[in-house]
PDB file of N, CA, C and O in Angstrom:
ATOM      1  N   UNK A   1     145.352 132.037 112.699  1.00  0.00           N
ATOM      2  CA  UNK A   1     145.264 133.414 113.076  1.00  0.00           C
ATOM      3  C   UNK A   1     144.582 134.101 111.757  1.00  0.00           C
ATOM      4  O   UNK A   1     145.006 133.791 110.644  1.00  0.00           O
ATOM      5  N   UNK A   2     143.587 134.980 111.898  1.00  0.00           N
ATOM      6  CA  UNK A   2     143.218 135.782 110.826  1.00  0.00           C
ATOM      7  C   UNK A   2     143.440 137.225 111.052  1.00  0.00           C
ATOM      8  O   UNK A   2     143.593 137.742 112.159  1.00  0.00           O
ATOM      9  N   UNK A   3     143.445 137.888 109.810  1.00  0.00           N
ATOM     10  CA  UNK A   3     143.932 139.273 109.819  1.00  0.00           C
ATOM     11  C   UNK A   3     142.594 140.073 109.264  1.00  0.00           C
ATOM     12  O   UNK A   3     141.788 139.507 108.525  1.00  0.00           O
ATOM     13  N   UNK A   4     142.445 141.377 109.670  1.00  0.00           N
ATOM     14  CA  UNK A   4     141.671 142.200 109.080  1.00  0.00           C
ATOM     15  C   UNK A   4     142.228 142.943 107.938  1.00  0.00           C
ATOM     16  O   UNK A   4     143.013 143.883 108.064  1.00  0.00           O
ATOM     17  N   UNK A   5     141.786 142.478 106.804  1.00  0.00           N
ATOM     18  CA  UNK A   5     142.264 142.932 105.711  1.00  0.00           C
ATOM     19  C   UNK A   5     142.231 144.497 105.500  1.00  0.00           C
ATOM     20  O   UNK A   5     143.007 145.061 104.729  1.00  0.00           O
ATOM     21  N   UNK A   6     141.346 145.105 106.187  1.00  0.00           N
ATOM     22  CA  UNK A   6     141.098 146.450 105.930  1.00  0.00           C
ATOM     23  C   UNK A   6     142.158 147.378 106.878  1.00  0.00           C
ATOM     24  O   UNK A   6     142.376 148.582 106.745  1.00  0.00           O
ATOM     25  N   UNK A   7     142.642 146.621 107.696  1.00  0.00           N
ATOM     26  CA  UNK A   7     143.518 147.225 108.743  1.00  0.00           C
ATOM     27  C   UNK A   7     145.132 146.954 108.286  1.00  0.00           C
ATOM     28  O   UNK A   7     146.059 147.661 108.682  1.00  0.00           O
ATOM     29  N   UNK A   8     145.255 146.023 107.557  1.00  0.00           N
ATOM     30  CA  UNK A   8     146.544 145.741 106.860  1.00  0.00           C
ATOM     31  C   UNK A   8     147.293 146.773 106.181  1.00  0.00           C
ATOM     32  O   UNK A   8     146.759 147.459 105.310  1.00  0.00           O
ATOM     33  N   UNK A   9     148.555 146.931 106.544  1.00  0.00           N
ATOM     34  CA  UNK A   9     149.354 147.973 105.504  1.00  0.00           C
ATOM     35  C   UNK A   9     150.085 147.302 104.462  1.00  0.00           C
ATOM     36  O   UNK A   9     150.612 146.200 104.615  1.00  0.00           O
ATOM     37  N   UNK A  10     150.114 148.027 103.326  1.00  0.00           N
ATOM     38  CA  UNK A  10     150.763 147.574 102.114  1.00  0.00           C
ATOM     39  C   UNK A  10     151.824 148.602 101.651  1.00  0.00           C
ATOM     40  O   UNK A  10     151.727 149.805 101.898  1.00  0.00           O
ATOM     41  N   UNK A  11     152.783 148.075 101.003  1.00  0.00           N
ATOM     42  CA  UNK A  11     153.684 148.973 100.269  1.00  0.00           C
ATOM     43  C   UNK A  11     153.817 148.720  98.668  1.00  0.00           C
ATOM     44  O   UNK A  11     153.942 147.591  98.193  1.00  0.00           O
ATOM     45  N   UNK A  12     153.777 149.833  97.949  1.00  0.00           N
ATOM     46  CA  UNK A  12     153.989 149.777  96.542  1.00  0.00           C
ATOM     47  C   UNK A  12     155.538 149.304  96.155  1.00  0.00           C
ATOM     48  O   UNK A  12     156.495 149.898  96.652  1.00  0.00           O
ATOM     49  N   UNK A  13     155.703 148.278  95.305  1.00  0.00           N
ATOM     50  CA  UNK A  13     156.955 147.819  94.970  1.00  0.00           C
ATOM     51  C   UNK A  13     157.096 148.002  93.469  1.00  0.00           C
ATOM     52  O   UNK A  13     156.059 148.102  92.812  1.00  0.00           O
ATOM     53  N   UNK A  14     158.273 148.057  92.860  1.00  0.00           N
ATOM     54  CA  UNK A  14     158.420 148.201  91.630  1.00  0.00           C
ATOM     55  C   UNK A  14     159.655 147.333  91.113  1.00  0.00           C
ATOM     56  O   UNK A  14     160.466 147.017  91.983  1.00  0.00           O
ATOM     57  N   UNK A  15     159.890 146.928  89.871  1.00  0.00           N
ATOM     58  CA  UNK A  15     160.955 146.150  89.493  1.00  0.00           C
ATOM     59  C   UNK A  15     161.716 146.856  88.427  1.00  0.00           C
ATOM     60  O   UNK A  15     161.345 147.982  88.096  1.00  0.00           O
ATOM     61  N   UNK A  16     162.858 146.240  87.796  1.00  0.00           N
ATOM     62  CA  UNK A  16     163.485 146.869  86.917  1.00  0.00           C
ATOM     63  C   UNK A  16     163.012 147.102  85.626  1.00  0.00           C
ATOM     64  O   UNK A  16     163.525 147.859  84.801  1.00  0.00           O
ATOM     65  N   UNK A  17     161.995 146.408  85.483  1.00  0.00           N
ATOM     66  CA  UNK A  17     160.964 146.788  84.030  1.00  0.00           C
ATOM     67  C   UNK A  17     159.989 147.875  84.283  1.00  0.00           C
ATOM     68  O   UNK A  17     159.160 148.238  83.449  1.00  0.00           O
ATOM     69  N   UNK A  18     160.130 148.415  85.549  1.00  0.00           N
ATOM     70  CA  UNK A  18     159.021 149.487  85.998  1.00  0.00           C
ATOM     71  C   UNK A  18     157.421 148.995  86.124  1.00  0.00           C
ATOM     72  O   UNK A  18     156.468 149.762  85.987  1.00  0.00           O
ATOM     73  N   UNK A  19     157.320 147.561  86.411  1.00  0.00           N
ATOM     74  CA  UNK A  19     156.058 146.993  86.729  1.00  0.00           C
ATOM     75  C   UNK A  19     156.006 146.993  88.233  1.00  0.00           C
ATOM     76  O   UNK A  19     156.923 146.742  89.014  1.00  0.00           O
ATOM     77  N   UNK A  20     154.666 147.346  88.510  1.00  0.00           N
ATOM     78  CA  UNK A  20     154.270 147.841  89.811  1.00  0.00           C
ATOM     79  C   UNK A  20     153.399 146.498  90.556  1.00  0.00           C
ATOM     80  O   UNK A  20     152.709 145.698  89.924  1.00  0.00           O
ATOM     81  N   UNK A  21     153.578 146.485  91.751  1.00  0.00           N
ATOM     82  CA  UNK A  21     152.824 145.400  92.695  1.00  0.00           C
ATOM     83  C   UNK A  21     152.730 146.088  94.154  1.00  0.00           C
ATOM     84  O   UNK A  21     153.265 147.124  94.550  1.00  0.00           O
ATOM     85  N   UNK A  22     151.937 145.246  94.781  1.00  0.00           N
ATOM     86  CA  UNK A  22     151.775 145.684  96.273  1.00  0.00           C
ATOM     87  C   UNK A  22     152.455 144.503  97.107  1.00  0.00           C
ATOM     88  O   UNK A  22     152.460 143.365  96.636  1.00  0.00           O
ATOM     89  N   UNK A  23     152.963 144.750  98.209  1.00  0.00           N
ATOM     90  CA  UNK A  23     153.494 143.930  98.907  1.00  0.00           C
ATOM     91  C   UNK A  23     153.193 144.162 100.709  1.00  0.00           C
ATOM     92  O   UNK A  23     153.329 145.258 101.255  1.00  0.00           O
ATOM     93  N   UNK A  24     152.851 143.137 101.298  1.00  0.00           N
ATOM     94  CA  UNK A  24     152.572 143.455 102.689  1.00  0.00           C
ATOM     95  C   UNK A  24     153.599 144.126 103.585  1.00  0.00           C
ATOM     96  O   UNK A  24     154.718 143.632 103.447  1.00  0.00           O
ATOM     97  N   UNK A  25     153.529 145.067 104.421  1.00  0.00           N
ATOM     98  CA  UNK A  25     154.338 145.750 105.197  1.00  0.00           C
ATOM     99  C   UNK A  25     154.874 144.808 106.150  1.00  0.00           C
ATOM    100  O   UNK A  25     154.096 144.022 106.691  1.00  0.00           O
ATOM    101  N   UNK A  26     155.945 144.790 106.389  1.00  0.00           N
ATOM    102  CA  UNK A  26     156.522 143.975 107.337  1.00  0.00           C
ATOM    103  C   UNK A  26     157.084 142.737 106.801  1.00  0.00           C
ATOM    104  O   UNK A  26     157.808 142.018 107.489  1.00  0.00           O
ATOM    105  N   UNK A  27     156.775 142.469 105.604  1.00  0.00           N
ATOM    106  CA  UNK A  27     157.408 141.247 105.038  1.00  0.00           C
ATOM    107  C   UNK A  27     158.654 141.786 104.087  1.00  0.00           C
ATOM    108  O   UNK A  27     158.584 142.835 103.447  1.00  0.00           O
ATOM    109  N   UNK A  28     159.749 140.951 104.093  1.00  0.00           N
ATOM    110  CA  UNK A  28     160.828 141.340 103.182  1.00  0.00           C
ATOM    111  C   UNK A  28     160.482 141.488 101.768  1.00  0.00           C
ATOM    112  O   UNK A  28     159.753 140.644 101.246  1.00  0.00           O
ATOM    113  N   UNK A  29     160.957 142.529 101.063  1.00  0.00           N
ATOM    114  CA  UNK A  29     160.668 142.849  99.605  1.00  0.00           C
ATOM    115  C   UNK A  29     161.323 141.501  98.731  1.00  0.00           C
ATOM    116  O   UNK A  29     162.482 141.126  98.910  1.00  0.00           O
ATOM    117  N   UNK A  30     160.564 140.974  97.951  1.00  0.00           N
ATOM    118  CA  UNK A  30     161.115 139.802  97.122  1.00  0.00           C
ATOM    119  C   UNK A  30     162.354 140.341  96.230  1.00  0.00           C
ATOM    120  O   UNK A  30     162.455 141.526  95.916  1.00  0.00           O
ATOM    121  N   UNK A  31     163.244 139.387  95.874  1.00  0.00           N
ATOM    122  CA  UNK A  31     164.482 139.654  95.105  1.00  0.00           C
ATOM    123  C   UNK A  31     163.787 140.330  93.727  1.00  0.00           C
ATOM    124  O   UNK A  31     162.735 139.940  93.221  1.00  0.00           O
ATOM    125  N   UNK A  32     164.497 141.265  93.316  1.00  0.00           N
ATOM    126  CA  UNK A  32     164.183 141.997  91.927  1.00  0.00           C
ATOM    127  C   UNK A  32     163.274 142.992  92.025  1.00  0.00           C
ATOM    128  O   UNK A  32     162.922 143.582  91.004  1.00  0.00           O
ATOM    129  N   UNK A  33     162.723 143.349  93.358  1.00  0.00           N
ATOM    130  CA  UNK A  33     161.798 144.464  93.485  1.00  0.00           C
ATOM    131  C   UNK A  33     162.318 145.459  94.428  1.00  0.00           C
ATOM    132  O   UNK A  33     163.195 145.133  95.227  1.00  0.00           O
ATOM    133  N   UNK A  34     161.873 146.574  94.396  1.00  0.00           N
ATOM    134  CA  UNK A  34     162.327 147.583  95.567  1.00  0.00           C
ATOM    135  C   UNK A  34     161.343 148.440  95.789  1.00  0.00           C
ATOM    136  O   UNK A  34     160.541 148.641  94.878  1.00  0.00           O
ATOM    137  N   UNK A  35     161.197 149.140  97.084  1.00  0.00           N
ATOM    138  CA  UNK A  35     160.031 149.964  97.527  1.00  0.00           C
ATOM    139  C   UNK A  35     159.975 151.013  96.517  1.00  0.00           C
ATOM    140  O   UNK A  35     161.001 151.380  95.944  1.00  0.00           O
ATOM    141  N   UNK A  36     158.793 151.532  96.261  1.00  0.00           N
ATOM    142  CA  UNK A  36     158.341 152.590  95.305  1.00  0.00           C
ATOM    143  C   UNK A  36     158.356 153.855  96.274  1.00  0.00           C
ATOM    144  O   UNK A  36     158.792 154.908  95.808  1.00  0.00           O
ATOM    145  N   UNK A  37     157.960 153.823  97.444  1.00  0.00           N
ATOM    146  CA  UNK A  37     157.826 154.879  98.424  1.00  0.00           C
ATOM    147  C   UNK A  37     156.302 154.850  99.062  1.00  0.00           C
ATOM    148  O   UNK A  37     156.112 155.052 100.261  1.00  0.00           O
ATOM    149  N   UNK A  38     155.270 154.583  98.152  1.00  0.00           N
ATOM    150  CA  UNK A  38     153.895 154.556  98.806  1.00  0.00           C
ATOM    151  C   UNK A  38     153.588 153.494  99.522  1.00  0.00           C
ATOM    152  O   UNK A  38     153.903 152.344  99.218  1.00  0.00           O
ATOM    153  N   UNK A  39     152.941 153.837 100.536  1.00  0.00           N
ATOM    154  CA  UNK A  39     152.286 152.762 101.425  1.00  0.00           C
ATOM    155  C   UNK A  39     150.914 153.213 102.012  1.00  0.00           C
ATOM    156  O   UNK A  39     150.634 154.401 102.166  1.00  0.00           O
ATOM    157  N   UNK A  40     150.154 152.278 102.300  1.00  0.00           N
ATOM    158  CA  UNK A  40     148.784 152.423 102.966  1.00  0.00           C
ATOM    159  C   UNK A  40     147.968 151.135 102.777  1.00  0.00           C
ATOM    160  O   UNK A  40     148.450 150.006 102.678  1.00  0.00           O
ATOM    161  N   UNK A  41     146.786 151.430 102.743  1.00  0.00           N
ATOM    162  CA  UNK A  41     145.708 150.361 102.734  1.00  0.00           C
ATOM    163  C   UNK A  41     145.809 149.624 101.327  1.00  0.00           C
ATOM    164  O   UNK A  41     146.306 150.221 100.373  1.00  0.00           O
ATOM    165  N   UNK A  42     145.408 148.529 101.225  1.00  0.00           N
ATOM    166  CA  UNK A  42     145.441 147.702  99.904  1.00  0.00           C
ATOM    167  C   UNK A  42     144.988 148.660  98.859  1.00  0.00           C
ATOM    168  O   UNK A  42     145.679 148.979  97.891  1.00  0.00           O
ATOM    169  N   UNK A  43     143.711 149.131  99.122  1.00  0.00           N
ATOM    170  CA  UNK A  43     142.817 149.930  98.234  1.00  0.00           C
ATOM    171  C   UNK A  43     143.825 151.237  97.771  1.00  0.00           C
ATOM    172  O   UNK A  43     144.083 151.505  96.597  1.00  0.00           O
ATOM    173  N   UNK A  44     144.274 151.899  98.822  1.00  0.00           N
ATOM    174  CA  UNK A  44     145.064 153.186  98.529  1.00  0.00           C
ATOM    175  C   UNK A  44     146.288 152.899  97.644  1.00  0.00           C
ATOM    176  O   UNK A  44     146.606 153.603  96.685  1.00  0.00           O
ATOM    177  N   UNK A  45     146.859 151.948  97.999  1.00  0.00           N
ATOM    178  CA  UNK A  45     148.087 151.338  97.027  1.00  0.00           C
ATOM    179  C   UNK A  45     147.770 150.998  95.512  1.00  0.00           C
ATOM    180  O   UNK A  45     148.429 151.320  94.524  1.00  0.00           O
ATOM    181  N   UNK A  46     146.527 150.224  95.579  1.00  0.00           N
ATOM    182  CA  UNK A  46     146.067 149.846  94.210  1.00  0.00           C
ATOM    183  C   UNK A  46     145.656 151.183  93.336  1.00  0.00           C
ATOM    184  O   UNK A  46     145.926 151.322  92.143  1.00  0.00           O
ATOM    185  N   UNK A  47     144.965 152.121  94.137  1.00  0.00           N
ATOM    186  CA  UNK A  47     144.575 153.443  93.461  1.00  0.00           C
ATOM    187  C   UNK A  47     145.973 154.209  92.996  1.00  0.00           C
ATOM    188  O   UNK A  47     146.008 154.683  91.861  1.00  0.00           O
ATOM    189  N   UNK A  48     146.875 154.305  93.682  1.00  0.00           N
ATOM    190  CA  UNK A  48     148.243 154.871  93.305  1.00  0.00           C
ATOM    191  C   UNK A  48     148.775 154.186  92.113  1.00  0.00           C
ATOM    192  O   UNK A  48     149.171 154.858  91.161  1.00  0.00           O
ATOM    193  N   UNK A  49     148.811 152.996  92.096  1.00  0.00           N
ATOM    194  CA  UNK A  49     149.264 152.239  91.030  1.00  0.00           C
ATOM    195  C   UNK A  49     148.522 152.464  89.632  1.00  0.00           C
ATOM    196  O   UNK A  49     149.099 152.548  88.548  1.00  0.00           O
ATOM    197  N   UNK A  50     147.150 152.545  89.841  1.00  0.00           N
ATOM    198  CA  UNK A  50     146.185 152.912  88.667  1.00  0.00           C
ATOM    199  C   UNK A  50     146.657 154.199  88.101  1.00  0.00           C
ATOM    200  O   UNK A  50     146.922 154.249  86.900  1.00  0.00           O
ATOM    201  N   UNK A  51     146.786 155.235  88.852  1.00  0.00           N
ATOM    202  CA  UNK A  51     147.132 156.475  88.573  1.00  0.00           C
ATOM    203  C   UNK A  51     148.495 156.689  87.909  1.00  0.00           C
ATOM    204  O   UNK A  51     148.666 157.491  86.991  1.00  0.00           O
ATOM    205  N   UNK A  52     149.454 155.916  88.435  1.00  0.00           N
ATOM    206  CA  UNK A  52     151.006 156.130  88.014  1.00  0.00           C
ATOM    207  C   UNK A  52     151.294 155.107  86.964  1.00  0.00           C
ATOM    208  O   UNK A  52     152.046 155.452  86.053  1.00  0.00           O
ATOM    209  N   UNK A  53     150.857 154.027  86.963  1.00  0.00           N
ATOM    210  CA  UNK A  53     151.351 152.887  86.019  1.00  0.00           C
ATOM    211  C   UNK A  53     150.414 153.022  84.694  1.00  0.00           C
ATOM    212  O   UNK A  53     149.536 152.192  84.456  1.00  0.00           O
ATOM    213  N   UNK A  54     150.660 154.071  83.902  1.00  0.00           N
ATOM    214  CA  UNK A  54     149.894 154.191  82.647  1.00  0.00           C
ATOM    215  C   UNK A  54     150.103 153.303  81.344  1.00  0.00           C
ATOM    216  O   UNK A  54     149.283 153.066  80.456  1.00  0.00           O
ATOM    217  N   UNK A  55     151.359 152.895  81.460  1.00  0.00           N
ATOM    218  CA  UNK A  55     151.840 152.338  80.398  1.00  0.00           C
ATOM    219  C   UNK A  55     152.464 150.860  80.692  1.00  0.00           C
ATOM    220  O   UNK A  55     153.640 150.798  81.051  1.00  0.00           O
ATOM    221  N   UNK A  56     151.707 149.692  80.547  1.00  0.00           N
ATOM    222  CA  UNK A  56     151.593 148.384  81.091  1.00  0.00           C
ATOM    223  C   UNK A  56     152.891 147.805  80.417  1.00  0.00           C
ATOM    224  O   UNK A  56     153.333 146.832  81.028  1.00  0.00           O
ATOM    225  N   UNK A  57     153.630 148.186  79.266  1.00  0.00           N
ATOM    226  CA  UNK A  57     154.603 147.585  78.736  1.00  0.00           C
ATOM    227  C   UNK A  57     155.781 147.708  79.517  1.00  0.00           C
ATOM    228  O   UNK A  57     156.065 148.766  80.079  1.00  0.00           O
ATOM    229  N   UNK A  58     156.632 146.472  79.600  1.00  0.00           N
ATOM    230  CA  UNK A  58     157.915 146.421  80.316  1.00  0.00           C
ATOM    231  C   UNK A  58     158.768 147.505  79.876  1.00  0.00           C
ATOM    232  O   UNK A  58     158.608 147.887  78.717  1.00  0.00           O
ATOM    233  N   UNK A  59     159.653 148.072  80.598  1.00  0.00           N
ATOM    234  CA  UNK A  59     160.515 149.186  80.205  1.00  0.00           C
ATOM    235  C   UNK A  59     161.383 148.631  79.006  1.00  0.00           C
ATOM    236  O   UNK A  59     161.507 149.371  78.030  1.00  0.00           O
ATOM    237  N   UNK A  60     161.992 147.398  78.994  1.00  0.00           N
ATOM    238  CA  UNK A  60     162.631 147.088  77.989  1.00  0.00           C
ATOM    239  C   UNK A  60     161.995 147.026  76.344  1.00  0.00           C
ATOM    240  O   UNK A  60     162.617 147.273  75.311  1.00  0.00           O
ATOM    241  N   UNK A  61     160.656 146.641  76.480  1.00  0.00           N
ATOM    242  CA  UNK A  61     159.718 146.864  75.346  1.00  0.00           C
ATOM    243  C   UNK A  61     159.775 148.295  74.965  1.00  0.00           C
ATOM    244  O   UNK A  61     160.223 148.668  73.881  1.00  0.00           O
ATOM    245  N   UNK A  62     159.341 149.041  75.825  1.00  0.00           N
ATOM    246  CA  UNK A  62     159.170 150.610  75.665  1.00  0.00           C
ATOM    247  C   UNK A  62     160.531 151.141  74.844  1.00  0.00           C
ATOM    248  O   UNK A  62     160.486 151.909  73.883  1.00  0.00           O
ATOM    249  N   UNK A  63     161.648 150.620  75.373  1.00  0.00           N
ATOM    250  CA  UNK A  63     162.911 151.273  74.833  1.00  0.00           C
ATOM    251  C   UNK A  63     163.164 150.521  73.439  1.00  0.00           C
ATOM    252  O   UNK A  63     163.568 151.166  72.472  1.00  0.00           O
ATOM    253  N   UNK A  64     162.960 149.380  73.370  1.00  0.00           N
ATOM    254  CA  UNK A  64     163.306 148.832  71.925  1.00  0.00           C
ATOM    255  C   UNK A  64     162.228 149.433  71.012  1.00  0.00           C
ATOM    256  O   UNK A  64     162.550 149.663  69.847  1.00  0.00           O
ATOM    257  N   UNK A  65     160.958 149.715  71.430  1.00  0.00           N
ATOM    258  CA  UNK A  65     160.011 150.360  70.301  1.00  0.00           C
ATOM    259  C   UNK A  65     160.463 151.683  69.972  1.00  0.00           C
ATOM    260  O   UNK A  65     160.366 152.097  68.817  1.00  0.00           O
ATOM    261  N   UNK A  66     160.991 152.436  70.975  1.00  0.00           N
ATOM    262  CA  UNK A  66     161.362 153.821  70.820  1.00  0.00           C
ATOM    263  C   UNK A  66     162.730 153.807  69.872  1.00  0.00           C
ATOM    264  O   UNK A  66     162.952 154.717  69.073  1.00  0.00           O
ATOM    265  N   UNK A  67     163.557 152.755  70.037  1.00  0.00           N
ATOM    266  CA  UNK A  67     164.782 152.681  69.333  1.00  0.00           C
ATOM    267  C   UNK A  67     164.340 152.225  67.723  1.00  0.00           C
ATOM    268  O   UNK A  67     165.054 152.557  66.776  1.00  0.00           O
ATOM    269  N   UNK A  68     163.449 151.660  67.589  1.00  0.00           N
ATOM    270  CA  UNK A  68     162.828 151.179  66.197  1.00  0.00           C
ATOM    271  C   UNK A  68     162.354 152.466  65.540  1.00  0.00           C
ATOM    272  O   UNK A  68     162.331 152.468  64.309  1.00  0.00           O
ATOM    273  N   UNK A  69     161.982 153.537  66.175  1.00  0.00           N
ATOM    274  CA  UNK A  69     161.351 154.569  65.672  1.00  0.00           C
ATOM    275  C   UNK A  69     160.010 154.523  65.308  1.00  0.00           C
ATOM    276  O   UNK A  69     159.463 155.521  64.839  1.00  0.00           O
TER     277      UNK A  69
END
């Protein structure tokens, strides 16, 4: 079976380290990830991530650096 990539719907997922990814709608979200709330075409989801995820450092690294002052 082939799919038309342009018509497939995706969801934005995020993990506890505040790292983002996309996941196909209709598939169970993998362990360690949760739905962020955005869904749409692959391109729409990736554009949302580009606008939202501006600091690529994992949350634990950001917190450790902030604690070090």
